[in-house]
C-alpha positions in Angstrom: 33.5 -10.3 -29.7 31.0 -12.3 -32.2 27.6 -11.2 -32.6 25.8 -13.4 -30.3 27.9 -12.1 -27.5 26.8 -8.1 -28.2 23.5 -9.4 -28.3 23.2 -11.0 -25.1 24.9 -8.3 -23.6 22.4 -5.6 -25.3 19.3 -7.6 -24.3 20.6 -8.3 -20.7 20.8 -4.4 -20.6 17.5 -4.4 -21.5 15.9 -6.3 -19.1 18.1 -4.9 -16.3 16.7 -1.3 -17.3 12.7 -2.6 -18.0 13.0 -4.1 -14.4 14.4 -1.0 -12.9 12.0 1.4 -14.6 8.9 -1.2 -13.7 10.2 -0.8 -10.3 10.4 3.1 -9.9 7.0 2.9 -11.6 5.1 0.9 -8.7 7.1 3.2 -6.3 5.7 6.1 -7.8 2.3 4.6 -7.7 2.6 3.5 -4.2 3.6 6.7 -3.2 0.5 8.4 -5.1 -1.7 6.0 -3.3 -0.2 6.9 -0.1 -0.6 10.4 -0.3 -4.5 10.6 -1.6 -7.2 11.2 0.7 -9.2 7.8 0.2 -7.4 5.8 2.8 -8.9 5.2 6.3 -7.4 6.2 9.9 -8.1 3.2 12.2 -8.4 4.0 16.3 -7.9 0.9 18.1 -8.3 0.0 21.5 -7.3 -2.9 23.4 -9.1 -6.1 24.5 -9.7 -4.8 28.2 -11.9 -1.7 27.0 -14.1 -3.8 25.3 -17.2 -2.8 28.3 -17.0 0.6 27.2 -18.1 1.0 23.7 -20.7 -1.2 24.4 -21.9 1.0 27.3 -21.7 4.0 24.8 -23.4 2.2 22.0 -26.6 1.4 24.7 -26.5 5.0 25.5 -26.7 6.1 21.9 -29.3 3.4 21.3 -31.3 4.9 24.4 -30.9 8.7 23.5 -31.9 8.1 19.9 -35.7 6.5 21.1 
């Protein structure tokens, strides 16, 4: 094998190793963000139930007066 072929093989291995390291770091960062307490849990309601929250909100305003 000549020097150019060896260099190309080594460079390709370096690029692949760098790519896999980057992917692993991104996965670790994602897991840390997912496990942190900074995310918000949301409770979604169906469109049919939109009248009830408005009534509850109006009742809350009246109670505060």
